[in-house]
C-alpha positions in Angstrom: 1.3 40.8 13.2 -1.4 38.7 11.2 -0.3 36.4 8.7 -1.2 36.3 4.8 -4.5 34.0 3.5 -3.1 32.1 1.0 -7.2 31.8 0.1 -6.9 34.8 -1.5 -3.8 36.3 -2.3 -2.5 39.4 0.8 -5.8 39.4 1.3 -5.9 39.0 4.8 -9.9 38.4 6.3 -9.9 38.9 9.9 -13.4 37.8 10.0 -15.4 35.0 7.9 -18.6 34.8 6.3 -21.0 32.6 6.0 -20.7 32.1 3.2 -17.2 30.9 3.9 -18.6 29.5 7.1 -20.4 27.0 5.0 -17.8 26.0 2.7 -15.9 25.3 5.5 -18.8 23.1 7.4 -19.0 21.5 3.7 -15.4 20.2 3.3 -15.8 18.7 6.8 -18.3 16.5 6.5 -16.3 15.6 2.4 -13.6 14.9 5.7 -16.1 12.7 7.5 -16.9 10.7 4.9 -12.8 9.8 4.2 -12.3 9.0 7.4 -15.5 6.7 7.7 -14.2 5.5 4.3 -10.8 5.0 5.0 -12.2 2.8 8.5 -13.8 1.6 6.9 -12.1 -2.0 6.0 -10.7 -1.8 10.1 -14.3 -1.9 11.5 -15.3 -5.0 9.1 -11.6 -6.8 8.9 -12.5 -9.6 12.1 -16.0 -10.1 10.0 -14.0 -10.3 6.9 -11.7 -13.0 8.6 -13.8 -15.0 9.8 -16.1 -15.2 6.2 -13.4 -16.0 4.1 -10.4 -17.3 6.7 -7.3 -15.2 6.3 -4.5 -14.8 8.3 -3.1 -11.3 9.2 -0.4 -11.1 6.0 -3.5 -10.9 4.4 -5.3 -8.8 5.8 -2.4 -6.6 5.8 -2.5 -6.3 2.3 -6.1 -5.6 2.7 -5.7 -2.4 4.9 -3.2 -1.2 2.8 -4.8 -2.0 -0.5 -6.9 1.5 0.0 -4.2 3.4 1.3 -1.7 2.0 -1.9 -5.3 4.0 -4.0 -5.0 6.7 -1.4 -1.3 6.9 -2.4 -1.7 6.7 -6.5 -4.8 9.4 -5.7 -2.8 12.0 -4.1 0.4 11.6 -6.7 -2.2 11.4 -10.1 -5.9 13.0 -8.9 -4.9 15.1 -7.1 -2.7 17.5 -8.8 -6.1 17.8 -11.1 -6.9 20.5 -8.2 -4.6 22.7 -9.7 -4.9 21.5 -13.5 -8.9 21.8 -14.1 -10.1 23.1 -10.3 -9.8 22.2 -7.4 -13.7 22.2 -7.7 -14.6 20.2 -10.4 -11.6 17.1 -9.0 -14.0 17.3 -5.7 -17.0 16.3 -7.5 -14.4 13.0 -9.9 -13.7 12.1 -7.1 -17.2 11.8 -5.1 -18.3 9.5 -7.8 -15.1 7.7 -7.1 -16.2 6.9 -4.1 -20.1 6.1 -4.1 -18.6 3.6 -6.8 -16.4 2.0 -4.7 -18.0 2.0 -1.7 -20.7 0.1 -3.5 -18.1 -2.2 -5.4 -17.1 -3.3 -2.0 -20.5 -4.7 -0.8 -20.3 -7.0 -3.5 -16.9 -8.0 -3.2 -16.7 -12.2 -4.0 -13.3 -12.6 -2.5 -10.0 -10.6 -1.3 -8.5 -10.0 -4.5 -11.7 -8.3 -5.6 -12.4 -6.2 -2.5 -8.7 -5.1 -2.4 -8.4 -4.2 -6.3 -11.7 -2.4 -5.5 -10.6 -0.6 -1.9 -7.8 0.3 -4.1 -10.5 1.8 -6.8 -12.0 3.3 -4.0 -8.4 5.0 -2.5 -7.8 7.0 -5.9 -10.8 9.3 -4.7 -9.9 9.1 -0.7 -6.2 11.0 -2.0 -7.3 12.9 -4.3 -10.7 14.5 -2.4 -8.3 15.1 0.7 -5.8 17.1 -1.1 -7.5 18.9 -3.0 -10.4 19.7 0.0 -7.3 20.5 2.2 -6.7 23.3 0.3 -10.0 24.7 -0.4 -10.5 25.2 3.5 -6.8 27.0 3.8 -7.7 29.4 0.9 -11.3 30.4 2.2 -10.4 30.8 6.3 -9.7 33.4 7.1 -5.6 34.4 8.6 -6.5 34.2 12.3 -8.8 31.2 11.5 -7.1 29.1 9.4 -5.4 26.4 12.4 -8.7 26.4 13.7 -10.5 25.7 10.4 -8.2 23.3 9.1 -8.2 22.0 12.2 -11.6 21.3 13.0 -11.5 20.0 8.7 -9.0 17.4 10.6 -12.0 16.3 13.2 -14.5 15.6 11.3 -12.1 12.4 9.4 -12.7 11.0 13.6 -16.0 12.6 13.7 -17.1 10.0 10.5 -14.9 7.5 11.5 -16.7 6.9 14.9 -19.9 8.1 13.3 -19.0 5.6 10.8 -18.0 2.4 13.8 -21.0 3.0 15.8 -23.0 3.1 12.4 -21.0 0.0 11.5 -21.6 -2.1 15.5 -25.6 -2.0 14.3 -24.9 -3.0 10.9 -23.0 -6.2 11.2 -24.8 -6.9 13.5 -28.3 -6.9 11.6 -27.7 -7.4 7.6 -23.6 -8.2 8.1 -20.4 -6.4 7.2 -21.2 -5.5 3.1 -23.9 -3.3 4.6 -21.4 -1.5 5.8 -20.1 -0.7 2.3 -23.6 0.1 1.3 -23.8 2.3 4.3 -20.9 4.2 3.2 -21.8 4.5 -0.1 -24.8 6.3 0.5 -23.8 8.8 2.2 -21.6 9.3 -0.2 -24.0 9.4 -2.7 -26.4 12.4 -1.0 -22.7 14.7 -0.3 -22.6 14.2 -4.0 -25.9 17.1 -5.4 -24.6 19.5 -2.1 -21.2 19.2 -3.5 -22.5 20.2 -7.3 -24.4 23.3 -5.7 -22.4 24.6 -2.7 -18.5 24.7 -3.2 -17.1 27.3 -5.6 -13.9 26.6 -7.5 -10.6 28.7 -5.4 -10.1 32.3 -6.2 -6.4 31.5 -5.4 -6.8 28.9 -8.6 -9.0 31.1 -10.7 -6.1 34.2 -10.0 -3.4 31.7 -10.5 -4.1 29.3 -13.7 -7.1 32.5 -15.1 -9.0 29.6 -17.0 -12.2 31.3 -19.9 -14.4 34.3 -17.6 -11.8 34.0 -14.8 -13.2 37.5 -13.6 -16.7 37.1 -13.8 -16.2 33.5 -11.5 -13.8 35.8 -9.4 -16.2 38.7 -8.9 -19.1 36.1 -8.7 -17.6 34.4 -5.3 -16.9 37.8 -4.0 -19.9 38.9 -4.7 -21.6 35.7 -2.0 -18.9 36.7 0.2 -20.1 40.3 0.5 -16.4 41.4 -0.8 -15.6 44.1 -3.1 -15.2 42.6 -6.4 -12.5 43.4 -9.2 -12.9 45.9 -12.2 -9.6 43.9 -14.3 -7.6 40.8 -13.4 -4.2 41.6 -12.2 -1.0 42.0 -14.4 0.4 38.6 -15.0 2.7 37.7 -13.5 6.4 38.1 -14.9 8.6 35.4 -15.8 9.7 33.7 -12.6 6.1 33.7 -10.8 5.8 31.6 -13.9 8.2 29.2 -14.4 7.7 28.7 -10.1 3.5 27.9 -11.2 4.3 24.8 -13.3 4.0 22.0 -11.6 7.3 20.4 -11.5 8.5 23.4 -9.6 8.5 21.3 -6.6 10.6 19.9 -7.5 13.2 22.9 -8.0 15.0 25.4 -5.5 13.6 27.2 -3.3 11.2 24.5 -3.1 12.5 21.7 -3.6 14.2 21.0 0.4 10.6 22.0 1.3 9.1 18.7 -1.2 11.5 16.8 0.7 10.6 17.9 4.3 6.9 18.0 4.6 7.4 14.3 1.9 9.1 12.0 4.6 6.9 14.3 7.7 3.8 13.1 6.2 5.4 9.1 6.0 6.7 9.2 9.2 3.2 10.0 10.6 0.8 8.3 8.7 4.0 4.9 9.2 2.4 5.0 12.8 -0.9 6.0 11.9 -2.2 3.7 10.1 -0.9 0.8 11.9 -2.7 1.9 14.8 -5.8 2.9 13.0 -6.3 -0.1 11.0 -4.5 -3.0 13.7 -6.4 -1.4 16.4 -9.7 -3.4 16.0 -7.7 -6.6 15.6 -5.1 -6.3 18.4 -8.6 -6.1 20.9 -10.2 -9.3 19.3 -7.1 -10.8 19.3 -6.5 -10.7 22.5 -10.0 -12.3 23.3 -12.4 -9.4 23.6 -15.1 -9.4 21.1 -15.9 -7.6 17.3 -17.8 -4.7 19.4 -14.7 -4.7 22.0 -12.6 -4.3 19.3 -14.8 -1.6 16.9 -14.9 0.5 20.2 -11.2 0.3 20.4 -11.2 2.2 17.6 -14.4 4.7 18.1 -12.4 5.8 21.3 -9.0 6.8 19.5 -11.5 8.7 17.4 -13.1 10.3 20.1 -9.1 11.6 21.9 -8.6 12.4 18.4 -12.0 14.1 18.3 -11.2 16.7 21.9 -7.5 16.7 20.3 -8.0 18.4 17.0 -10.4 21.5 17.9 -8.0 22.0 21.0 -4.9 22.0 18.8 -6.4 24.9 16.5 -7.7 26.3 18.8 -4.1 27.2 20.8 -2.0 26.7 18.0 -1.2 30.2 17.4 -0.6 31.5 20.8 1.5 28.6 21.9 3.3 27.8 17.8 1.9 26.1 15.7 5.6 23.8 15.5 5.9 23.6 19.5 2.2 22.6 20.0 2.7 19.3 17.3 6.3 18.0 18.9 4.0 17.8 22.0 1.5 15.9 20.1 3.8 13.8 17.9 6.2 12.8 21.5 3.2 11.7 23.3 1.9 9.5 20.4 5.3 8.1 20.3 5.0 7.6 24.0 1.5 6.0 23.8 2.5 3.8 21.0 5.1 2.1 23.5 2.3 1.9 26.8 -0.5 0.5 24.6 1.8 -2.5 23.4 2.9 -3.1 27.1 -0.8 -3.1 28.5 -2.0 -6.3 30.4 -5.4 -7.1 28.2 -8.0 -4.9 30.8 -10.5 -3.5 28.8 -11.5 -0.4 31.5 -7.1 -0.1 30.8 -7.0 -0.2 27.3 -9.8 2.0 26.2 -8.7 4.7 28.6 -5.2 4.4 26.2 -7.1 4.4 23.5 -8.3 7.8 24.8 -5.2 9.2 25.3 -3.4 7.3 21.9 -6.2 9.1 20.0 -5.7 12.3 21.6 -2.4 12.3 20.2 -2.8 11.0 17.1 -5.7 12.4 15.3 -4.1 15.1 15.7 -0.7 14.9 14.4 -2.5 14.8 11.6 -4.2 17.5 11.7 0.1 19.1 11.9 0.3 18.2 8.1 -3.2 19.2 7.2 -2.3 22.6 8.7 1.2 22.9 7.6 1.7 21.7 4.2 -0.5 23.6 2.2 1.2 27.1 3.3 4.9 25.8 1.4 3.7 25.6 -1.7 2.0 29.0 -4.1 -1.5 28.8 -5.0 -0.8 27.3 -8.7 1.6 24.2 -7.7 -0.5 24.2 -3.7 -2.7 21.3 -4.6 -0.1 19.7 -6.5 2.7 20.3 -3.7 0.9 18.7 -0.9 -1.2 16.0 -3.0 2.4 14.6 -4.0 3.3 14.7 0.3 0.1 13.0 0.9 1.2 10.2 -1.7 4.8 10.1 -0.1 2.5 9.9 3.5 0.8 7.0 2.0 3.6 5.3 1.7 3.7 5.6 4.6 0.6 4.4 5.4 0.7 1.6 3.4 4.7 0.2 4.9 2.4 1.1 8.9 0.3 -2.0 8.4 2.2 -4.4 6.4 5.4 -4.2 8.5 3.0 -5.4 11.3 1.2 -7.6 8.8 4.6 -9.0 8.8 6.3 -9.0 12.5 2.8 -10.3 13.5 3.3 -13.9 11.1 6.7 -13.8 12.2 6.1 -14.7 15.8 6.9 -11.5 17.3 5.1 -10.0 20.2 2.8 -6.7 20.6 5.3 -4.9 22.2 7.5 -5.4 20.0 5.6 -4.8 17.1 4.5 -1.6 19.1 7.7 0.0 19.7 9.1 -0.9 16.3 5.7 1.1 15.0 6.0 3.5 17.1 10.3 5.3 16.1 8.6 7.0 12.6 7.7 9.8 15.2 10.7 10.7 16.3 11.5 11.0 12.0 8.9 13.1 12.1 9.8 16.1 15.0 13.2 15.5 13.3 10.8 17.2 9.7 9.1 19.5 11.3 12.3 21.1 12.5 14.0 21.1 9.6 12.0 22.8 8.1 12.7 26.7 7.6 9.3 28.5 7.6 5.9 27.3 8.1 4.8 30.0 4.5 6.7 30.6 1.9 6.4 33.8 0.3 4.4 33.2 -3.0 4.7 35.5 -6.4 1.2 36.1 -6.0 1.3 37.5 -2.3 1.8 41.0 -3.6 -1.5 41.2 -5.5 -4.4 43.1 -4.2 -7.8 43.2 -5.9 -9.3 46.0 -7.0 -12.7 47.8 -5.5 -15.2 47.7 -7.7 -18.9 47.9 -7.9 -20.2 45.4 -6.0 
């Protein structure tokens, strides 16, 4: 039986209109920008290290500054999506990205660049949780897994295209030009988002801001759906209690909040270690900066293929079952990558396989986590889990930097950073259901005048 859509309560859309497809496409573009923004330090780290004479520990701090900002953004800014709406929150975050990327281009030292990267991370953390929710809510039940997977594909595609651009930009104008490029792209996306991104129907129904009925009908009209004559009855007392922000820390959501948080933490620890350090690890093996960036690009190319395949087959093979296979694959490939000799072709082939499992493991989070929480606290629950994930994303690169500075060899620190994926599998199995029932799912819109 087809799952009910969490987008607009109890509307199990079998097809998607062009309007819905356009929303998903825009979110894919924003995710692509985020992919570039997150990995821009990895692309520029070798050149920054040369110019400022930075050791591995200092680079680990620089990698982690943006990730720490993403954690705080997911914790503090993402919940605004449940308070003021998904749309205004996404717009605010895009402004932060524009300012942060321009600021990084003019940073004068490590501390200044780390501070600006933290600020940029606030926008990335807030925007990721909300576009994840928007895609989940505007996708049809049948195509939801594919749409969320495609959104997550935007991340490696953006990182890949950004990496290609970075190679040429660094060669022509130096590492600062890469940040200017990111700022310009964010600036272009800002007016497009302002004009094209609608407010979430689930948010309008759950929070009922001023003019909610008119806004709902305006969006339904653009989707060629029947409109409402009246808003459904307000939620009962228990339902309203579940709409409170702190509801994610109480039964029946507490266990799921803990499981999704540890799931995010474990996956991000391994993934961001690999995403952040791969270019530097390759250059330390004697390869050029362009080869280091190329290795990172291959990880993203492999991830693009993996995410698409996961989206196509998750419903058929089982979301959790397929996720376990990819997570086991990532743990195994991380260990193998640490053991391989300094051979370009061998490492490039391993990078493709590594990315195939890596980005798909992240996609699992985007597919699973938003379905756990009711619409009124969906951005809050997703954002909180992401914020805990960012702690893992900070710890992964930091632990690797400490181990490198301590003289540990590549096979050992790669093996250590493969362990969190096994913890992630245990967390995935601890989730008894991939979709929590919400008090809004029993509400059906009443057909009215178009």
